[in-house]
ZALO-252069 format. One record per residue: residue in one letter; x, y, z of N, C-alpha, C in turn. Coordinates in steps of 0.02 Angstrom, whole numbers, padded with zeros to 5 digits, always signed. Example, Ala and Ser with C-alpha at 12.3 -4.5 7.8 and 13.67 -1.06 7.14 Angstrom:
BEGIN
A+00660-00284+00390+00615-00225+00390+00660-00165+00390;S+00642-00112+00354+00684-00053+00357+00645+00002+00394;
//
This chain:
BEGIN
M+00750+00799+00584+00715+00745+00590+00657+00752+00635;K+00593+00752+00607+00534+00750+00652+00508+00678+00668;V+00489+00662+00721+00471+00607+00749+00410+00627+00791;K+00355+00575+00774+00294+00573+00789+00295+00549+00857;P+00256+00575+00909+00251+00537+00979+00216+00479+00964;A+00228+00425+01016+00186+00364+01019+00189+00345+01083;I+00131+00314+01107+00117+00287+01187+00127+00210+01172;F+00162+00177+01205+00179+00098+01213+00145+00076+01273;T+00113+00028+01285+00089-00003+01345+00126-00085+01352;A+00136-00082+01408+00177-00155+01436+00114-00204+01448;G+00112-00257+01428+00058-00309+01445+00016-00302+01411;D-00013-00255+01367-00079-00247+01342-00087-00309+01291;Y-00164-00331+01275-00193-00382+01243-00162-00371+01174;V-00139-00426+01136-00119-00410+01059-00161-00474+01046;P-00200-00460+00991-00240-00526+00958-00194-00568+00919;D-00224-00628+00916-00175-00679+00856-00197-00658+00805;I-00149-00659+00750-00159-00651+00693-00146-00723+00652;N-00183-00756+00626-00173-00819+00584-00156-00800+00517;V-00104-00818+00510-00086-00805+00427-00074-00874+00378;V-00120-00869+00336-00119-00925+00294-00092-00903+00229;N-00035-00959+00222+00000-00953+00166-00024-00991+00103;V-00048-00969+00046-00086-00998-00006-00036-01008-00056;D-00005-01077-00083+00025-01083-00139-00018-01106-00198;T-00019-01051-00243-00071-01059-00304-00025-01086-00364;S+00039-01114-00341+00082-01123-00405+00034-01192-00445;E-00013-01226-00416-00049-01290-00448-00087-01247-00504;L-00126-01200-00477-00156-01166-00525-00132-01117-00585;T-00063-01100-00579-00032-01063-00619+00017-01096-00659;E+00018-01161-00640+00079-01212-00672+00076-01194-00757;G+00144-01181-00789+00141-01170-00853+00128-01099-00882;I+00116-01051-00831+00102-00984-00857+00149-00938-00832;N+00166-00894-00873+00217-00834-00848+00181-00788-00796;P+00214-00785-00736+00176-00759-00681+00172-00670-00707;E+00201-00649-00749+00192-00579-00767+00132-00567-00813;D+00112-00623-00838+00041-00632-00876-00019-00625-00832;I-00013-00645-00760-00067-00638-00726-00079-00586-00668;L-00134-00553-00673-00158-00518-00627-00195-00532-00571;T-00166-00541-00509-00201-00564-00447-00238-00498-00429;I-00301-00518-00443-00348-00450-00395-00339-00429-00340;P-00312-00368-00318-00287-00357-00253-00336-00371-00191;N-00404-00357-00198-00443-00377-00143-00488-00433-00164;F-00509-00465-00111-00555-00523-00102-00628-00503-00140;I-00659-00526-00179-00725-00521-00209-00764-00542-00180;D-00830-00519-00173-00881-00552-00143-00900-00631-00157;K-00923-00662-00114-00931-00739-00127-00985-00746-00178;T-01034-00713-00187-01083-00725-00238-01062-00713-00306;T-01023-00657-00317-00994-00632-00374-00944-00698-00398;Y-00897-00716-00348-00862-00776-00362-00891-00832-00390;E-00932-00854-00364-00986-00922-00378-01012-00908-00425;N-01037-00852-00444-01065-00838-00522-01010-00838-00571;I-00962-00808-00578-00908-00827-00617-00881-00891-00625;L-00879-00917-00562-00842-01001-00564-00900-01034-00601;N-00958-01034-00593-01015-01070-00617-01040-01050-00692;G-01013-01003-00715-01018-00972-00772-01084-00938-00798;K-01112-00919-00732-01164-00871-00737-01154-00791-00759;E-01088-00781-00736-01065-00713-00758-01001-00717-00800;N-00978-00688-00848-00921-00691-00883-00881-00618-00878;T-00897-00585-00837-00863-00521-00830-00851-00512-00761;L-00786-00463-00747-00776-00444-00683-00769-00370-00682;L-00802-00329-00638-00784-00252-00655-00746-00232-00586;R-00697-00183-00605-00646-00167-00553-00645-00083-00566;I-00649-00050-00513-00649+00012-00504-00566+00047-00505;I-00540+00090-00544-00473+00109-00553-00470+00153-00503;G-00434+00151-00438-00424+00213-00393-00362+00214-00383;D-00348+00262-00326-00285+00287-00316-00236+00238-00291;L-00263+00187-00241-00232+00133-00210-00228+00080-00259;N-00275+00052-00311-00259-00001-00339-00241+00028-00421;A-00225+00077-00437-00199+00087-00502-00146+00053-00535;S-00104+00062-00484-00030+00029-00506-00045-00050-00532;H-00091-00079-00497-00105-00155-00524-00130-00163-00592;F-00168-00100-00619-00202-00112-00687-00158-00067-00737;L-00116-00014-00723-00093+00031-00768-00017+00020-00772;E+00009+00026-00837+00080+00025-00853+00124+00087-00823;M+00177+00092-00796+00216+00139-00775+00263+00168-00830;D+00276+00225-00835+00311+00266-00888+00392+00240-00874;I+00443+00250-00915+00503+00236-00912+00549+00263-00851;T+00517+00316-00816+00551+00334-00757+00512+00298-00696;G+00478+00258-00707+00434+00219-00650+00409+00259-00599;R+00386+00322-00604+00358+00361-00563+00284+00383-00573;H+00264+00390-00651+00198+00413-00677+00172+00350-00702;F+00118+00348-00721+00082+00311-00776+00079+00324-00846;K+00097+00271-00876+00111+00285-00949+00049+00322-00989;I+00077+00370-01032+00013+00390-01069+00005+00363-01137;S-00059+00340-01150-00073+00311-01218-00052+00344-01271;N-00040+00314-01328-00027+00337-01391-00085+00368-01419;A-00138+00348-01406-00200+00353-01432-00230+00429-01411;V-00195+00463-01363-00209+00525-01344-00177+00571-01391;T-00218+00607-01418-00196+00654-01482-00150+00709-01461;S-00166+00742-01403-00136+00809-01379-00109+00783-01310;R-00058+00755-01291-00037+00749-01224-00038+00823-01175;D-00026+00876-01201-00025+00934-01170-00088+00952-01151;D-00139+00936-01182-00212+00954-01170-00253+00917-01123;I-00221+00838-01092-00263+00810-01050-00240+00821-00983;D-00279+00808-00946-00275+00815-00868-00264+00738-00842;A-00196+00714-00830-00189+00645-00821-00203+00617-00757;G-00253+00639-00728-00263+00609-00654-00318+00544-00656;I-00305+00504-00623-00342+00448-00611-00417+00455-00624;H-00441+00509-00602-00524+00519-00597-00547+00565-00642;T-00501+00592-00695-00522+00638-00738-00561+00606-00805;Y-00613+00654-00827-00646+00620-00888-00609+00628-00953;N-00568+00674-00960-00535+00691-01019-00566+00685-01105;N-00637+00702-01089-00687+00703-01143-00697+00635-01162;G-00703+00585-01119-00724+00528-01131-00658+00478-01144;N-00602+00505-01152-00530+00467-01174-00494+00447-01115;F-00490+00377-01099-00449+00359-01050-00378+00363-01069;P-00340+00411-01024-00270+00429-01060-00206+00384-01040;F-00227+00325-01017-00166+00279-00983-00159+00223-01010;V-00105+00183-01003-00110+00116-01045-00116+00059-00994;I-00160+00019-01016-00176-00036-00968-00115-00092-00980;R-00099-00120-00925-00057-00177-00930-00079-00235-00954;D-00028-00265-00996-00058-00321-01044-00066-00397-01014;Y-00114-00406-00964-00123-00472-00936-00157-00510-00985;K-00145-00580-00965-00175-00634-01005-00235-00665-00970;Y-00214-00649-00893-00253-00699-00845-00265-00651-00789;L-00327-00667-00756-00339-00645-00692-00343-00696-00641;M-00325-00689-00580-00331-00733-00526-00365-00694-00469;I-00426-00725-00461-00486-00693-00412-00492-00737-00359;R-00511-00702-00304-00512-00734-00234-00563-00721-00195;A-00595-00765-00158-00641-00747-00114-00642-00782-00050;R-00665-00773+00014-00655-00805+00066-00727-00838+00079;G-00723-00896+00107-00785-00927+00138-00760-00946+00219;I-00806-00989+00248-00811-01004+00305-00749-01051+00323;G-00693-01030+00343-00643-01083+00354-00600-01105+00294;C-00614-01059+00232-00578-01068+00181-00560-01007+00133;F-00516-01025+00089-00506-00968+00032-00516-00994-00036;M-00544-00964-00072-00570-00987-00143-00522-00953-00201;Y-00494-00990-00231-00455-00965-00290-00473-00980-00361;T-00480-00941-00409-00502-00962-00479-00446-00929-00522;L-00429-00957-00561-00379-00938-00611-00433-00932-00703;C-00430-00852-00697-00477-00847-00765-00434-00824-00824;K-00456-00847-00890-00413-00823-00947-00451-00763-00983;L-00421-00711-00988-00450-00645-01023-00464-00667-01090;K-00514-00636-01122-00529-00666-01191-00486-00632-01228;E-00451-00662-01287-00399-00633-01322-00415-00569-01370;D-00476-00571-01404-00500-00532-01460-00537-00467-01409;N-00549-00469-01343-00579-00422-01308-00577-00425-01240;P-00503-00415-01208-00495-00435-01138-00535-00383-01095;Y-00540-00337-01105-00573-00286-01068-00606-00238-01091;E-00658-00195-01058-00688-00132-01075-00671-00077-01025;I-00656-00027-01047-00660+00041-01003-00697+00074-01009;L-00728+00085-00945-00799+00139-00944-00789+00190-00891;A-00815+00247-00900-00822+00290-00862-00894+00296-00819;A-00889+00299-00751-00945+00299-00727-00955+00367-00693;V-00984+00412-00727-00993+00486-00702-01034+00484-00646;D-01016+00519-00589-01050+00530-00535-01108+00583-00548;S-01173+00566-00538-01224+00619-00551-01243+00660-00505;E-01232+00644-00445-01247+00674-00390-01213+00745-00378;D-01245+00799-00365-01222+00858-00357-01189+00865-00283;D-01134+00895-00273-01107+00934-00217-01134+00991-00194;K-01136+01010-00135-01144+01068-00122-01079+01108-00071;L-01076+01161-00101-01030+01211-00064-01078+01257-00005;I-01048+01256+00050-01093+01292+00101-01030+01347+00123;F-01062+01405+00117-01014+01468+00135-01030+01483+00207;P-00987+01526+00240-00995+01537+00306-01060+01583+00318;S-01090+01623+00267-01139+01647+00270-01214+01604+00283;G-01196+01540+00267-01249+01479+00267-01284+01482+00198;E-01255+01529+00143-01277+01508+00078-01249+01446+00049;E-01301+01413+00011-01276+01341-00018-01277+01366-00095;I-01226+01323-00123-01227+01329-00199-01208+01241-00220;N-01255+01230-00264-01239+01161-00302-01191+01150-00360;V-01139+01116-00348-01077+01113-00402-01079+01042-00417;Q-01057+01041-00485-01052+00956-00504-00997+00967-00539;Y-00948+00916-00542-00878+00928-00565-00890+00879-00622;D-00891+00905-00690-00902+00878-00747-00839+00828-00775;N-00783+00853-00748-00723+00813-00772-00705+00756-00725;T-00744+00745-00673-00728+00683-00626-00757+00633-00636;V-00729+00571-00638-00764+00504-00649-00726+00455-00617;N-00767+00396-00613-00727+00329-00590-00725+00285-00663;W-00648+00294-00675-00643+00243-00725-00651+00169-00702;T-00674+00116-00743-00689+00051-00724-00655+00007-00775;L-00632-00048-00753-00606-00094-00811-00663-00157-00797;N-00679-00179-00853-00741-00219-00868-00701-00290-00893;F-00670-00328-00849-00627-00388-00871-00677-00446-00908;N-00661-00476-00970-00703-00519-00985-00659-00588-00987;V-00692-00639-00938-00650-00691-00922-00684-00756-00928;E-00647-00799-00932-00665-00867-00934-00623-00915-00893;V-00660-00958-00844-00625-00991-00801-00591-01051-00831;I-00526-01048-00794-00475-01113-00822-00474-01171-00766;R-00458-01145-00700-00434-01182-00649-00471-01155-00578;S-00489-01194-00529-00498-01166-00470-00483-01214-00415;K-00475-01193-00358-00460-01222-00306-00481-01192-00229;V-00493-01225-00181-00521-01213-00120-00455-01234-00069;F-00441-01189-00033-00381-01196+00027-00406-01180+00084;E-00390-01237+00126-00428-01221+00190-00385-01186+00237;G-00421-01151+00285-00369-01105+00326-00425-01061+00370;D-00403-01024+00418-00445-00970+00453-00453-00908+00416;I-00500-00868+00427-00496-00821+00397-00462-00756+00439;
//
């Protein structure tokens, strides 16, 4: 067994951490918790207010390595993301989170009906429950990185390289605000 060395100091300053428990049961009353996706990160206040006030009816989220498990279904083993039946040849796909796959998103999106979005304000937390549009809950988009990367060899030679099969897949949720509430508390 390998143990990494650590340094402990006695009497060192430890900052106070204020934990605010938010009870959202009032917002989610009568809704199956499995039907609600709570967006993992707080969104910026401007986007939050635009959605709350009806100026925006979509919320864009990038599917990344750290948040993919929130958006995608797992296979029967629970270790891999479930491959969509729409993929014609499973042997021909590269099933990584950031692979383009000829423009075909290879995974199954979880079947959520609601989104819980959150933002922080001065001395408060703001929560809004949104319903996903039944006929078109989301769109999957590929955001191709158009910037070239450079490989630099020890000789100093530089070569421009672009990875054509790498994208950031995004989910553009189509939302309609149902309920919202502000919770008092320190940030």
